[in-house]
N, C-alpha and C positions, 0 to 999 in steps of 0.2 A: 789567672788573668780573666774576668768576669767576663762573659758572652754580652756580646749589645743586643739591644735588643730591634727584632724583629718591626720595622717601621712599617713595611707593607702590609703587615697580619694589622696592625692597627689602622691606619688606611681600609683597609677594606672594612674594618670591623665599622667604621663608620659610615661607610657607604652603604652596608648593608641593613645598618641601623636605620638609615632614612630611608632606604626601599621598605624595612617593617613597617614608620612608621606612617610612608603613604600608601602604601595596600590598606592598612587599619584606620585608614581616614580615608578609607573610598577616592581613590586619587580618580579625578574625572569621571566618576559616577552624576555627581549632582548635574554637568555641561550634557552631560547624553541624556540625564533625564529628563531637561529640559527642553534641549532641541534634536535629538537623535540623529541621526547623520552616522556614515560609515567613519567618517575621520575620528568623532568623540568615541564611537565605539573599538576601532583600534589605538585608540588611548587607554581607553579603558583596560583592554585584555592587556595591551602589553603591559601595562604595570603591573598585573595580575598574575603574571606569568615570567618575572623575575623573580628565581625561586632557589636562589645561590645563598641567603641567607643565613635561614635554619642550617643546611646541612657544613656553613662553613664554621656558625659557632656553634658546629659538635664536634669537629673539625680539629677548631681550636684547643676547643678544652680539652679533645684527648690528647694532642699534640704536645702540653703546657704539664698535662700529667706525667705521661712518656715522658718528659724530660725530667720531672721533677724525680720517677724513678733511677733516671740515667745518671744523676747525681750524686746515687747510691742511698736516697732514703727509702726508708723500710714503706714496702704495699700496703702496712697496714696504718703506719702513719697518715700517707699521701692520701687513702680513700677515707679517714676519719677525721682529718682536716679537711678536705674537700666535701665532705658530707655536711659534715657538720656547719660550715658556712651556704651551703645551698640550701640548707633546713630553715634555720634562722630567717635569710632571706624570705622563701616561700611563708615561713607560719605568719613571719612580722606583715607581709603586703596582706595575707589573704584574710588578715584580721585590720589593721588599716582599711582594707575597703571594703567592711563591712559599715566603716562609722561615717562614710562619705557619700552620699546622695549621689544616684546615679548620673544625676544632672545637676550636680550641685549650684554653678552660676545660674541656672535659669532660677530655680529655686529662693537664690539671693536679691538676684533682681527682683522678683518678683515679693518676696514677705521680709526681706533685710536678713541678715547676716544673723541674729541670736534668735528670729523666730526658725527659718530654715533649721537651725542647727536642734531647736527644743521642737519640731513637727519630726524630723528625720532620728530623735532617741525616742518617742512616744511610736517610732513606727520599730525601732528594734526587732521587737518579740515576732511582727510577724515574720520581717528580714532572715532571723534564726532560725526559725522554725523553717521557712522556705530555705534554706541554706543548709539546712542539716536531718531536709527527706531526700538528699540527691548524695548517700556519703562515698558512693562511688567517684561522683565529678567532683566535689569536696576536696577527698583523697588528694586525684588526678590533676586538679585545674585550681583549687584553691578557689575563692568568690570572684574570682575573673578570669577571662579564659584564656588570654595570652601567660599566663604564667603556668601553663601544663609546662613549659621546656625548662622550669626547676626543677620538679621530683623527674622529668625524663632524664634530666642527664643526671640523676643523681642511681634511678634508676638502672642507665644502661654502662655507668660507671662500674656499678656490682655486677651484673653480669658478663662484664669483660674483667670484673676483680675475681671474681669467682674462679673461672679459665684457667687465667693466669694464676693463681695460689694452688689449682687442682693439675698445675701442671696441664694444660687440656690444650696449649696455642693451636693445634691445630685445628682444634674444632670453633674455632674466632671467629672464623670465615662464615663456616656451614652454619654456626649458629645464626649472625646476625644476617647475612642472607634471608636467611627462613622467617626471621621479626621482621624484617624489612616490607618481606614480600604480603607478610600478615598484613604490616597497616596499613599498603597500600591498595592493596585488595579489597581490606576490612572498607576503609574510605572510599572507593571507587563504588561499591555496592551500598554503603549511605548514602551516594548522590541517587541514586536510582528513585527515581519516585514510587516505584511501585513495595517499598522496603518500607519506608518510616525511617524516624531517627531513632538509632542504636542506644542501648542505655550505657553499651561503650565503646568509645572512638578509641581506633586502632592505631592512632595517632598519640593518643597518650602511651603514657610510660615507656620502658624499653626499644618499643618494637620500631619508633624511624630511626632513634638514635640511634641503639649501640653500632650500627654500619659505621656510621660514618664517626662518630668516637674512638671506634678500633681500628679504622684506618689512621684516623691521626696518631695516636698511638703506638701504629708503627712504622709511621712517617718518620717518628723523633728517633725512632731506632736506626734511622739511618742520616750516612751521609754525603751521599750524592744522588742528586735527581736528575730525572730526564726532561728536555724542553721536549722533543718529542712527542713524548709522553701526555705532557702535560698540553700538548697543543690537539694529540688526539682523543685525548679524554674532555677536552674543551669543545671540541668540534662533533664528539657524538653524543655528546650529552645534547647539546642544542639543538641536532637533529633529533633525537632521540626521544625529548619531549615535544618536536614539534608534531612527528609518526604519531605517537603516543595522546596527543590532543586533535590530529584529526578523524585519527581511528573511534575515541570515542565523543565524539560530537559526527561523523556518520552512522556508528550501527547500535550506540547506544543514546545519543541526542541528549551526551552531559554539554551544557558550554566549558565554553576552554579557561576553566579558573580554578583550576585543581590546586591546591596547598603543596601536596604529597605524588611523582609516580618516580618513574622508574632512571628518566632519564635525569635528574637531580642527582644521581651517582655520579655520575662520569661529569657532570657539569662540576657539581661541589670539588671534587678531588682535582680537576684539570684547576680550578681556580687557586687551591689552595698550594698544589704544585708547583706553577708561576709563585707564587708569597713568598715561596721556601729559595724558590729560584734564583728568584729579584727581591731579595729582603730589604732595599732599602729606597724602596718607591716612595716618593712622599716626604721622604726624610727632610726637617729645615721647614718646613711647611707645618700650617695648623694641625692637618688631618689626621695625624699620627695622632696628637694631646685630645681631638675629638673624636678620637675611637677607643683612646682611655672611658669615655662618659657611656659606654656603649650601655652597663647596666643598668644606670642609674634615672636613662633614656626608657629602656627594656620599661623596667617595673614602672615607669611615672607616666609614660605616653596616654597609657587610655585614658589615666585618672581628666588631663589635661585634656582631650581629644569631649569627651564628653561633656566639661563645664564646656569648652566654647561654644559647642553647637550651636547653643541658642544665638547666634549671631548668624549663623547662614542666611536669614532670609533679608538679614541686610544689605549680600553682598551679591555682586554679577558671578552667575556660575562659573562660568572661565578662574575668573579673577579669586575667586573663592577655591576654587579645585585646584589652581598652582598655589597660592599661600597656603591654603591650609597645614596641608604636613609641613612646610616650613617655619610655619606657628609655633606649629605645636612642638617639632623638634627642640627650637628655640629656645622657647618657654621650658620644657624636659630637661634641657642639659643645662640653662641655667642655673635651675631649681638644684639641679646634681651638684655640681658647681659648690652652690652654697649649703649644701647638704654635707659634702665634703670638709666642709670646713669645723663642723662639730662633732666631736664626738661620740655624741647622744646618737647621731641621726649619720655618721659617715657609714656606718656595719650594715644600714639600709640601702644603700646606692654603692656601696665598694665591695 
């Protein structure tokens, strides 16, 4: 009997990707920059600190990876299938983002569609030189920063696969914890004014993702989950994130806008456990369907954001901050649905 799809995971995918869009569109930054005040400052940092999305995506990926293995599929075949799909996505969007002007809508409005394309083609040589001048960044993030997740997911999977293949499962947790500690520590150091920007960012590659991906794989091997443990993880994660932010602000004078902290681990695990315990949340609503558009929205939303930024001066800051993330999400979701209809574009968003 075919196992019923987990509606809660799909629903949380929708919520998670919308928080990513809200963060990447700098929700409430415009209002705070325009009016100041503690209220808009609170809203700005509240959005920034909703940090369950990336852990959740890695956990879900590891869980479904484990489910494939549990069905009896060979490890090599599962890894090959996942890696090929992710690499094609990463390579395709790395190339596509080169051929779109950064603020394409502004160029189209100013010069017209054909002239905007013409000027961008003339500028491709300079762009390519700039891209290939940073080979490490190119391999780890492609031509847009948000694409880092795709190679990170591949590398996290390969770390776990290597340990499973060598029958070193007992080393999975220590290796994953060390990698995550390097990832978080490196990003905190990178935030310090005295260090400057690192050539290699430690949230790239397997550092952040391996712990979550491995946890998802481990959960896929279990049949029962504890609600009490899920709630303890959830509450503990929130408290730990608050403590970390206060510590970093008080002693290192770092603003509470950190993408990766240790509290994200119990927070992400707690939320994911709740999704496994209550698999039918959102069932019968539009949210699981929207959750299935997550990959397309993820790869497309930066393109939409950069294009539509030209309209910002025409709107009141509060109106812009409330509706801009929603517009970016809706347009990206609509484009995803459209691209899914055609075989030639389906593989770019699915």
